[in-house]
N, C-alpha and C positions, 0 to 999 in steps of 0.2 A: 504494500500500500504506500502511496506517495506520502512523504513527510513534508509538512509545510512549516515555513519559518513563523515563529510566534511573533505577533505584533504587540504583545503585552510589554509595557515598560517595566523596568525594575521596580519603580515605585508602586505601580498598581499591582504587581505580582505579590507584593508584601502585604497588601490589604486583605483583610479577612471578611469585611462586611460588604463586598461586591461580588455578585454572581457573574464571574467572568466567563464569557463564551466567545468563540471566534466569530460567530455569526452576528454578535452584537457589535463587533468592532469592524465589520466588513462594509465596504461600499459595493453594492450590487449593480451590475449593468445588464439590462434586459435586451436580448437580441430577438428580433422578428426575422427569421432567416430568409424568408422570401424577399425581403426588402433591404437586406444588409449589404451583401457583396456577391456578385455573380462571377464565378471563376471560369465557367465554360462557355459563356457567350450565348446562352439560350434565353436570356432576359429575365431569368428567375434566380434570385440569390440562393446560395447553397452552402453546404457544410465546408467544403474546401475553401470557399470564399471567406468564411469566418476564420479558418486556420490561417489564411493569408494575412489576416488583420490581428493576429495574436500579439504581435509587438505593439500595435497601436493600443490595444487594451492595456497592455503592460505599461506603456508610456503614460496613459491617462491615470493609471494608479489604482484601477478597480481590483477588488479582491475575489469577486464571485461573478460568474456569468450565469444568468438565468436564460435558458434556451427555450424559446417557444416551440410547440410541438414539431418534431421532424419525423414522427412515426408514419408508417404506411397509412394513406388516407386518400379518399376520392375528392377531397377538397371542397365539400359543400360549405364548410365554414373555415377555410384556410388552415386545415390541419387539426382543428379542434373536434373533428369527426374521425376518430381513429378506427381503422379497419384491422390493424395488426399491431399490438403493443410492442412486439419484439422484432419489428422490421423497420427499415428506414425508407422513407418515400424516395422513389427513383429520382424525382426532380432535385432532391437535396443531396443525393450521393449514395454511398454504400455504408454498411456497418464498419468497414475498414476505414472509411473517411471519418466517421464519427469517432472511432477509437484513436485515430491520429489527432483529431481535435482535442480530445480529452487529454492525451499525452502532452500536447504542446501547451495547453493551458496549465496543466499541473507542473510542467517544467518551469513555468513562470510564477509559481505559487498562486495561481488563480484557480479557484474551485469552480465546479460546474454543477448546477442544479437543473433538473429536467422539469419541463412543464407537463403535468400529468392530468388527464381528464378521466375521472372515474364515475362521474354522475351519469354519463351516457357514452355510447360508442357510435360508430357509423352503422348504418343499415347493412353495409357490406361486410361487417365483421362476421366471422364464422359463428360466433355465439348467436347473433340475431338470426342468421340464416337457419341454424339448427332449431332455434326457438320457434320460429314461425312454422317449422315443420313438426313441432312438438316432439323433438327427438330427445329421449332420455332425460338426463339431468338438466338439459338446457331449456326444457319446456317453460319453466318459470323464471328464466333469467331476466325478463323484462316485465313491464306492467301491462298485462293483457286484461281486457274487460269485455264482457259480452255486450251486445247491442245491435240494433239494426243499422245498416250502412248509412242511413240518412239522419241519425240522431246520436251525437257524441255522448259519452257517459256523463259528462258534466259541462259546466260553462267555463272551465279553466282556459286561460289564454296563454299562448306561447310568449316567451320573452322577446322573440323575434317577430311577433305579430301573428294574428290568426289563431285558430283553435290549437290547443295543446294536445289534441288527439288526431290520429289518422287511422282510417279503417284499412286493414290488411286483408285483401281478398283471399290470399292463399291460406291464411289461418282462420279467417272468418271472425276476427275480433278486432277491437280497437287497441292501439298501443299508444302509450304516453310519450310525448317528446316536449320537454319544457323549452327547447330551442327549435332548431330546424326539423322538419319531418324526416330528414336524413339522419337525425341524431336521436335515436330511441333511448329512453332512460333505463338504466340498469335497475333491477329490483333488489335493493340492498336488504330487504327482509329475508331474502334467500341466503342461508349461510354458505351455500356453494359459491355464490357470487363473491361474497366477502373473502372466502378462501382463495378463489382464483385471482382476485386483485392482490391479496397479500403475497401470493406466490410470484406474481409478475413484478411487484415492487421489489421483492427480495432479489429477483433475477437482475434487475438494474443495479441495485446496490452492490451486488457481487461483481459487477463490471467496473466498479470503482467510482461511481458518481458520488456527489457530496450532498445530495438531498433532492427535494421536490418542491415545486410550487404546484399546489393542488387546486384545480379549476372548479368553480361553482360548487364548492364543497358544502355549502349550506343547504343544498337541495337534495341531499341523499335520502332523508327520511320524509316520506309522504304520509298524510293522514289516512288512516284506515277508512275504507268505504268510499273514498274520493268524493267528499261532500261538495256541493256547489260553493263557489266563492262569492265574496262581496262584489257585486257588479260595479260599485263605485270606486274600487281600488284601481290604480293605474294599470296593474297587471292582475287581472281577475284570477283569484285562487291562490295568490301568493301566501296568504295566511295559512294555507293547508299544505303547501309544498316547500316552504322555506323554514328552516330551524324546527323541523318536526320533532316529535317526542323521543325518537330513538337516535337522534343525531349525536348526542354525547357518547352513547354506547358505540356507535359505528366509528367515530373518530378515535376513541380510546383503543378500540381493537386495531384500527389501522396504525395508530402511533406505536403500538407494541412491536410492529415489524421493524421500527427504526432503532430499537433499544440497543442492539448489538453493533451499531454503526455510528460513526461520528458525523452526524448529518445536520443539515439545516432544513426545516420544513416550514412552509408558510401557506396558509389556506386562504383562498378567495371567498369572502362572504359578503356579497353585495348588499344584503339587507340587515347585517348585524348592527345592533345598537352598540354604543360605546360600552354600556354596562354588560353586554353579553360576551365581549371578546374574551375575557379571562375565564369564561366557562369552557372555552374550547382550546385555550392555549395555556401552557405552563408545564408543571412537572409531569403530568400524565397525558398531556395532549400534544398538539402541534406547538412549534416554537413561537410562531407569530401568526396573526390574522390580518389580512387586508381589510381595513375598516374604511368605508367610503363616505362617511357623513360629510366630510369637508368637500367632497367632490360633487355634492348635490346643492351647494348654496346658490348656484346660478340657474336652478331649474324652476319651472313654474308650478302652480298648485297641482296640475295634473301630471307632474313628472317631467323628465328631461325632454320628452317629445310633445310638450305643450306649446302649440304655435302662437298662443295668445301672450305668453310671458316667458321669456328665456334670456339668459345672458346678463341679467342684472344681479349684482351681488354687493354686499357690504363688508368692508374690512373688519368691522366689529364682529360679524358672524363668523368669519374665518378665524379670528383670534380666539373667540369663545370655544369653538369646536376643537381647534388644535390644542388649546390649553386643557380642555377636558381629556383629550386623548393622552396628552403628556402626563397628566396628573392621575388619571384613573386606570389606564391600561398598563399592565406590568411591563410589557416591552412593545412599543408601537412600531408599526411600519410607516415609513416616511416616503411619500410619493405625491407627485402632482400630474403625472402622465403615465400611460402605458399603452399597450396595443389596442385598448378599448376606449381610449379617451382622446379628445382633441389635444392639440399641442399647447403646453402650459403657457408659453409666452404669448400666444394669441388669446388664450382664455383668461388668464389671471394677470397678464402683463399689459404692455402697451406697445404696439408695433412702431409707434412714433418715437418711442424710447426703447428700441429693440435690444441693444446690448445692455443698457442699464437695467431694464426690467428682467431680462433673462438672467443676468448675474444676481439680481436681488432674489429671485426665486431660488436660484442655486444656493445662495447663502442661507436662506431659511432651511432648505432641504438638508443641508450638510452640517448644520449646527444645532439641530434639535436632538432630543433624546430619542433613540430608536435606531433602526437599521434603514439607511437610505437606499432607495431604488432609483437608478437613472435609466430612463428609456432611451434607446439609440436615437441620436440626433439632438437630444436635449443639450448635450455638451457643446453644440454649435448654435443653439437657439433656433432650430428648425420651426417653421410656422405652419399654420393651417393653409390648405390649398383652396382653390376656387373651383367648384363643380357647377357646370352650366346646365346639367340635366341629369335625370335619374339614370340615363344610359351610361353615364360616366361613373356610376357608383358600383363598387364590387361588394360592399358589406351587406350581408343578408339582413342584419338588424335595421339598417337604415332603410333599405327597400321595403321591408315588412312594416316599419313604422309609418312610412309615407302611404303605402297601400291601405293600411288600417284607417288613417286619417281621411283618405278619399272615400273608402267604403262606408265609413261611419257618417259621411256627410259633413265632416268638420271643415274640410276644404274641398275645392273642386279640381285642383290640378297641382302639379309639382311647383309651378311658378309661385303659388301662394305660400309654399313652405321652403322655398329656395334658401332664404336667409337662415332658417332653422337648420337645414341640412348642412349649410356651409359653416355653421357654428358647432354642430353637435356630432357630425358623422365620425364613426370610428376610422374611416378611410384616411382621415388627416394624418393618423399615426402610421399609415401603411405606405405612404409614398416612399420611393427608394431613398436610401441614404445618399447624402450629397457629399461626395469625396473631394471633387475639384470642379473647375469651371469648364472642363472639356465636354465633348458631346456625351450626353447621358450621365453627366456628373461622375464619370469613371465607375459608375455602378455596374455597367455592362457594356459589351461591345455591340450588342444588337438592340432591338426594340425592347424596352423594359416591360415586364408584365403589367405594370401600372404606371400611369404617367407621372413624371417627376413634377415637383413644384417648380414653377418657372423662375423662382428667385435663386436657383442653385448657383448661378454665376456669381452671386455676391455672398451667399451663405453656404460655405462649404468648409470641409476640414482643412484643406491645404491653405486657404486664405487665413483661417483663424489660427492655425498652429504657427504660422510665421509672424503673428502679431503678439508681442509680449503682453499686451493689455486686452487680449481678446476674451470672449466668453469661454472658449476652450481652456485657455490658461487659467481662468478664474476657477473652473471646475477642478483642474489639476491641483491648484494651490489649496483649495478647500479640502480636497481628499487628503492631501499630504498633511494639512493642519489637523484634521480630524484623527488621522492615524498617529500623530505625534502627541496629541493632548488628550489625556484621559478624561478631563473635565467635559469635553465635547461628546464623549461616549457615555460615561457613567454619572456625570454631574446632575444635580437637581435642576429643575426648570422653574423659573418664576417670571410671570408676566409683568411687564412694566406698562404704565399708561393704558390700562385696559379700555378706557372710554375715548381715547384719542382716535379721530377718524382718518388720520394720515399715517401715524407711526405704528408699526408692529415692532415692539422692542421687548427684550427679555434678557434675563441673566442666567448663566449656567454656573453652578458652584459645586466644588468638590474639595473637602477639607479647606485649606486656605487659598485654593485657586478660585478665581472668579473671572468669568468672561461676560461682557455685555455686548449684545448684538442689537444694532439700531438699523431699522429698515424704514425709509420714508416711502411708503407704498402709495405714491400719488404723483401726479404730473405737476405739482406745485411745491415750491419751497416750504419748509416748516421748521420751526424752532423747537428743539428738544428741551422740555422744561422739567424733566425728572432729575432729582438729586441721586446720583448713583455713586457718590463718593469716589470719583475717578480722577483725583488730582494727579496721580502718577500713572495715568492710563497710557497704554501702548497700542498703536494700531497694528493688528496682525494681518488683516486683509481688508481691502476696500475696493469698490468698483469705480471710484474716482481717484485721480492721482494726488489730490490735495484735500482730502477729507479732514474735518476738524480733529485735532489731536486729542480732544477730550469731548465727550458727548454733551454734558450738562450746559444748557444755555446756548448751545451752538445751533446755527442754521444748517439744515441739510437740504441738498438739492433734489430735484425729481428722481425718484427711484434710486437714491443713494443708499448703499448698504455697507456697513462697517462692522467689523469684528474687533472689539477691544479686549485686551487683557487689563484688568483693573486691580 
């Protein structure tokens, strides 16, 4: 097994009141392989393309790569519909390519966690094919319910829009799919299913990976009897298929598979309240949970696909939610983007202050308590794209949401929701990585599978790496600082100026170490009027070249972000 260099400082290693874990000290970089780097010129990113960029990841300073699904898949949902858990999709390469990637990352002290989908599989998975034929132990591997072909078992809606049930003519029953019809939900009530998942998880761990990100893990337990859902909920039925009664049991059983391995595990729980997180993470569960409350502050009353109200948010709400996460969750996950979210700088920043707001968001991400997750392209401030019509959209969630709005009579055409799509679509995160300003941004030699953002001639890795004051350099500096300073990992968090409508400021303290982080999250100057006893303060990182040497009573410029040692 690969041995990794410890990042623990001598001082922290001598402390006995800190629960030190390598995954707490790590900066994680998420890779969406289809859009990262194409090595063979077919327009689709692949595993050898990631291996080619191993030195890039090492230079950036990240400790863990989270690899989105590369398993065999028909791609109804870009790899999140797995047809064979133990094979690699041909477009991405071979198992030998994957093994080389693992070796090259480990050689650089970078760990690898795999994205794993166990709520559902592809319809093309052999388990489903055998289940629809009622073959042996596989008969009850999925949720099958009797009924006539014209009447679904209940009113549950899919997360991707439309009914959550599809009638299967071959079996003569309805099957449940909380996402696309090509993604039938596994029946976790069946112990054979749980055993099969555990066996598969162990198989990957034995290959030397360092853990898993577990997709849609809050949906494993469904209510018995499949009762109708509240029709007024944005996703009808969610109260019956999210955080079900047996979820703790299922997650505890799954977590037991990791006990003999030095792993990092993080579960995606889109509907988890802050108070629920520690019920599923900790000593007997997963290490961390993705909690999304801060990602919903810009949604309307009817959810993120509310065409009447979207995109408006208040800094006070963001501060309140993040502060709750910091103070109430044992170990938070830190993120403002991923493969399912619009680009943070377009969503929470200001493209008129592109570099300043991108580096401000980075400063918050990498100085809070918790494990930070950087999604590919965030380190150069990649922005949202512009989609002129639904035909340009690849994301089944976006297409389903628009189809539902039209079918329900909320809107008459795409044109009425074009602004919403261009704000909300998951496809913003899936435009190819922008490496340089040459044709196709050096992502591929041929036509890319998805159109690039037109601003790649200005926003690209090559341009930013050559600039000592760039967004990329700011990320690298912040990662280095976090790895060098225990207070940024294990220190307490205290919010400053909670009612201020421009500043997000807080301090991190550990023993006699104290850092103060000041962020002017606005496009107007503001004076910082909190007394932080910072007479001998030292600037460690700033996104302006001449920031105030001490915060108290000083004026901060638009989107100015400064980390002080006080």
